[in-house]
N, CA and C atoms as a LAMMPS dump frame, in Angstrom:
ITEM: TIMESTEP
0
ITEM: NUMBER OF ATOMS
255
ITEM: BOX BOUNDS ff ff ff
-5.0000000000000000e+02 5.0000000000000000e+02
-5.0000000000000000e+02 5.0000000000000000e+02
-5.0000000000000000e+02 5.0000000000000000e+02
ITEM: ATOMS id mol type element x y z
1 1 1 N 29.873 17.885 -10.662
2 1 2 C 29.324 16.545 -10.856
3 1 3 C 28.605 16.506 -12.199
4 2 1 N 28.707 15.428 -12.861
5 2 2 C 28.109 15.234 -14.172
6 2 3 C 26.572 15.211 -14.049
7 3 1 N 25.853 15.995 -14.88
8 3 2 C 24.382 16.004 -14.802
9 3 3 C 23.747 14.641 -15.044
10 4 1 N 24.45 13.759 -15.731
11 4 2 C 23.894 12.428 -15.979
12 4 3 C 23.745 11.622 -14.693
13 5 1 N 24.55 11.932 -13.666
14 5 2 C 24.417 11.239 -12.394
15 5 3 C 23.061 11.555 -11.759
16 6 1 N 22.63 12.805 -11.882
17 6 2 C 21.324 13.179 -11.344
18 6 3 C 20.202 12.483 -12.101
19 7 1 N 20.338 12.413 -13.402
20 7 2 C 19.321 11.737 -14.199
21 7 3 C 19.277 10.243 -13.894
22 8 1 N 20.43 9.641 -13.701
23 8 2 C 20.474 8.221 -13.34
24 8 3 C 19.818 8.007 -11.982
25 9 1 N 20.126 8.864 -11.017
26 9 2 C 19.518 8.755 -9.688
27 9 3 C 18.005 8.916 -9.767
28 10 1 N 17.56 9.869 -10.557
29 10 2 C 16.127 10.083 -10.745
30 10 3 C 15.487 8.855 -11.386
31 11 1 N 16.103 8.312 -12.397
32 11 2 C 15.577 7.128 -13.071
33 11 3 C 15.508 5.918 -12.153
34 12 1 N 16.518 5.73 -11.324
35 12 2 C 16.512 4.608 -10.372
36 12 3 C 15.412 4.795 -9.342
37 13 1 N 15.223 6.021 -8.881
38 13 2 C 14.153 6.304 -7.918
39 13 3 C 12.783 6.017 -8.5
40 14 1 N 12.554 6.436 -9.726
41 14 2 C 11.274 6.169 -10.392
42 14 3 C 11.077 4.673 -10.583
43 15 1 N 12.126 3.973 -10.96
44 15 2 C 12.054 2.523 -11.134
45 15 3 C 11.687 1.824 -9.824
46 16 1 N 12.334 2.204 -8.728
47 16 2 C 12.055 1.579 -7.431
48 16 3 C 10.637 1.876 -6.954
49 17 1 N 10.187 3.128 -7.156
50 17 2 C 8.812 3.466 -6.789
51 17 3 C 7.821 2.644 -7.615
52 18 1 N 8.065 2.527 -8.903
53 18 2 C 7.184 1.748 -9.763
54 18 3 C 7.143 0.282 -9.36
55 19 1 N 8.291 -0.266 -9.003
56 19 2 C 8.345 -1.658 -8.554
57 19 3 C 7.57 -1.839 -7.25
58 20 1 N 7.757 -0.921 -6.298
59 20 2 C 7.04 -0.997 -5.025
60 20 3 C 5.536 -0.868 -5.25
61 21 1 N 5.138 0.049 -6.113
62 21 2 C 3.72 0.23 -6.412
63 21 3 C 3.149 -1.033 -7.046
64 22 1 N 3.843 -1.601 -8.008
65 22 2 C 3.382 -2.828 -8.655
66 22 3 C 3.236 -3.962 -7.636
67 23 1 N 4.243 -4.143 -6.783
68 23 2 C 4.208 -5.235 -5.809
69 23 3 C 3.055 -5.062 -4.823
70 24 1 N 2.843 -3.847 -4.352
71 24 2 C 1.765 -3.646 -3.379
72 24 3 C 0.397 -3.626 -4.054
73 25 1 N 0.229 -2.805 -5.059
74 25 2 C -1.089 -2.597 -5.651
75 25 3 C -1.561 -3.793 -6.469
76 26 1 N -0.769 -4.228 -7.399
77 26 2 C -1.224 -5.287 -8.296
78 26 3 C -1.046 -6.682 -7.71
79 27 1 N 0.068 -6.917 -7.042
80 27 2 C 0.339 -8.258 -6.529
81 27 3 C -0.331 -8.484 -5.177
82 28 1 N -0.128 -7.587 -4.211
83 28 2 C -0.649 -7.823 -2.863
84 28 3 C -2.132 -7.467 -2.737
85 29 1 N -2.529 -6.283 -3.16
86 29 2 C -3.916 -5.848 -2.964
87 29 3 C -4.869 -6.591 -3.89
88 30 1 N -4.594 -6.569 -5.188
89 30 2 C -5.525 -7.145 -6.15
90 30 3 C -5.211 -8.59 -6.523
91 31 1 N -4.138 -9.147 -6
92 31 2 C -3.776 -10.559 -6.192
93 31 3 C -3.74 -10.956 -7.665
94 32 1 N -3.146 -10.11 -8.501
95 32 2 C -3.044 -10.415 -9.935
96 32 3 C -2.028 -11.531 -10.202
97 33 1 N -1.082 -11.694 -9.304
98 33 2 C -0.119 -12.794 -9.361
99 33 3 C -0.234 -13.513 -8.018
100 34 1 N -0.422 -14.817 -8.006
101 34 2 C -0.726 -15.523 -6.752
102 34 3 C 0.484 -15.705 -5.82
103 35 1 N 1.075 -14.595 -5.42
104 35 2 C 2.118 -14.626 -4.384
105 35 3 C 1.784 -13.541 -3.374
106 36 1 N 2.502 -13.484 -2.303
107 36 2 C 2.297 -12.488 -1.248
108 36 3 C 0.868 -12.526 -0.703
109 37 1 N 0.449 -13.686 -0.263
110 37 2 C -0.89 -13.837 0.313
111 37 3 C -0.795 -14.045 1.817
112 38 1 N -1.867 -13.738 2.494
113 38 2 C -2.049 -14.051 3.911
114 38 3 C -0.984 -13.45 4.825
115 39 1 N -0.7 -12.19 4.633
116 39 2 C 0.189 -11.515 5.573
117 39 3 C -0.57 -11.234 6.856
118 40 1 N 0.106 -11.317 7.969
119 40 2 C -0.54 -11.028 9.248
120 40 3 C -0.177 -9.635 9.755
121 41 1 N 0.39 -8.819 8.9
122 41 2 C 0.786 -7.471 9.285
123 41 3 C -0.444 -6.57 9.359
124 42 1 N -0.714 -6.024 10.548
125 42 2 C -1.912 -5.207 10.752
126 42 3 C -1.875 -3.928 9.93
127 43 1 N -0.706 -3.337 9.774
128 43 2 C -0.584 -2.117 8.978
129 43 3 C -0.979 -2.383 7.53
130 44 1 N -0.47 -3.476 6.954
131 44 2 C -0.796 -3.797 5.57
132 44 3 C -2.268 -4.144 5.402
133 45 1 N -2.851 -4.88 6.364
134 45 2 C -4.276 -5.21 6.27
135 45 3 C -5.134 -3.954 6.299
136 46 1 N -4.798 -3.005 7.17
137 46 2 C -5.556 -1.754 7.244
138 46 3 C -5.397 -0.943 5.968
139 47 1 N -4.184 -0.909 5.422
140 47 2 C -3.93 -0.164 4.189
141 47 3 C -4.676 -0.796 3.015
142 48 1 N -4.71 -2.107 2.959
143 48 2 C -5.434 -2.799 1.882
144 48 3 C -6.931 -2.524 1.999
145 49 1 N -7.469 -2.576 3.207
146 49 2 C -8.891 -2.304 3.393
147 49 3 C -9.23 -0.896 2.918
148 50 1 N -8.413 0.07 3.29
149 50 2 C -8.642 1.447 2.85
150 50 3 C -8.538 1.553 1.336
151 51 1 N -7.592 0.866 0.76
152 51 2 C -7.415 0.923 -0.691
153 51 3 C -8.608 0.315 -1.419
154 52 1 N -9.115 -0.793 -0.92
155 52 2 C -10.263 -1.425 -1.562
156 52 3 C -11.504 -0.54 -1.451
157 53 1 N -11.671 0.152 -0.333
158 53 2 C -12.784 1.095 -0.202
159 53 3 C -12.582 2.288 -1.129
160 54 1 N -11.345 2.635 -1.399
161 54 2 C -11.031 3.721 -2.333
162 54 3 C -11.531 3.376 -3.736
163 55 1 N -11.571 2.094 -4.089
164 55 2 C -12.044 1.662 -5.401
165 55 3 C -13.573 1.6 -5.486
166 56 1 N -14.247 1.814 -4.376
167 56 2 C -15.704 1.846 -4.368
168 56 3 C -16.171 2.953 -5.306
169 57 1 N -17.156 2.679 -6.18
170 57 2 C -17.573 3.705 -7.15
171 57 3 C -18.122 4.98 -6.511
172 58 1 N -18.594 4.904 -5.275
173 58 2 C -19.156 6.086 -4.622
174 58 3 C -18.134 6.794 -3.729
175 59 1 N -16.945 6.277 -3.658
176 59 2 C -15.895 6.904 -2.842
177 59 3 C -15.265 8.043 -3.643
178 60 1 N -15.174 9.174 -3.03
179 60 2 C -14.597 10.344 -3.7
180 60 3 C -13.435 10.893 -2.887
181 61 1 N -12.535 10.03 -2.478
182 61 2 C -11.377 10.481 -1.716
183 61 3 C -10.146 9.731 -2.195
184 62 1 N -9.032 10.379 -2.052
185 62 2 C -7.74 9.806 -2.412
186 62 3 C -6.77 10.057 -1.267
187 63 1 N -5.724 9.264 -1.24
188 63 2 C -4.677 9.443 -0.248
189 63 3 C -3.394 8.879 -0.828
190 64 1 N -2.299 9.046 -0.11
191 64 2 C -1 8.663 -0.63
192 64 3 C -0.779 7.163 -0.688
193 65 1 N 0.235 6.789 -1.423
194 65 2 C 0.633 5.392 -1.558
195 65 3 C 1.128 4.878 -0.214
196 66 1 N 0.513 3.818 0.284
197 66 2 C 0.823 3.186 1.573
198 66 3 C 0.468 4.051 2.775
199 67 1 N -0.315 5.088 2.555
200 67 2 C -0.778 5.927 3.662
201 67 3 C -2.28 6.093 3.491
202 68 1 N -3.025 5.776 4.535
203 68 2 C -4.48 5.865 4.481
204 68 3 C -4.966 6.667 5.685
205 69 1 N -6.241 7.023 5.711
206 69 2 C -6.782 7.717 6.876
207 69 3 C -6.599 6.895 8.154
208 70 1 N -6.395 7.581 9.251
209 70 2 C -6.074 6.953 10.534
210 70 3 C -7.169 5.994 10.99
211 71 1 N -8.42 6.249 10.614
212 71 2 C -9.523 5.406 11.1
213 71 3 C -9.331 3.933 10.733
214 72 1 N -8.712 3.648 9.599
215 72 2 C -8.494 2.263 9.187
216 72 3 C -7.467 1.573 10.085
217 73 1 N -6.445 2.305 10.478
218 73 2 C -5.418 1.739 11.354
219 73 3 C -5.962 1.537 12.762
220 74 1 N -6.732 2.497 13.253
221 74 2 C -7.329 2.362 14.584
222 74 3 C -8.247 1.15 14.617
223 75 1 N -9.073 1.004 13.59
224 75 2 C -9.992 -0.135 13.513
225 75 3 C -9.236 -1.464 13.493
226 76 1 N -8.21 -1.57 12.681
227 76 2 C -7.452 -2.819 12.56
228 76 3 C -6.692 -3.141 13.834
229 77 1 N -6.044 -2.149 14.429
230 77 2 C -5.252 -2.414 15.618
231 77 3 C -6.145 -2.726 16.815
232 78 1 N -7.308 -2.105 16.924
233 78 2 C -8.201 -2.427 18.041
234 78 3 C -8.861 -3.784 17.829
235 79 1 N -9.165 -4.145 16.583
236 79 2 C -9.753 -5.455 16.293
237 79 3 C -8.788 -6.571 16.652
238 80 1 N -7.542 -6.379 16.335
239 80 2 C -6.519 -7.404 16.613
240 80 3 C -6.371 -7.603 18.117
241 81 1 N -6.374 -6.541 18.877
242 81 2 C -6.235 -6.656 20.332
243 81 3 C -7.404 -7.401 20.942
244 82 1 N -8.616 -7.14 20.425
245 82 2 C -9.803 -7.801 20.958
246 82 3 C -9.767 -9.299 20.695
247 83 1 N -9.247 -9.735 19.566
248 83 2 C -9.231 -11.169 19.255
249 83 3 C -8.157 -11.912 20.033
250 84 1 N -7.157 -11.201 20.547
251 84 2 C -6.09 -11.862 21.309
252 84 3 C -6.494 -12.099 22.756
253 85 1 N -7.523 -11.417 23.266
254 85 2 C -7.926 -11.569 24.682
255 85 3 C -8.57 -12.89 24.954
């Protein structure tokens, strides 16, 4: 197989990751472009909350893209259940 195919695949993967990061981080979390507002997805709300706390100047923790500590998901999912009762 031609080595350029691997480089093309790598480049496409980096491009897609960059696009996903831009859409979530800049557009959805920080609302730099006024689209993608008011999602009712509990997973995304918990991830955004964790991300915003990550930007706190006294926070000294990091985690993966679209993955946050479990406590944020537990809090969001239990809060949603309580409001539906």
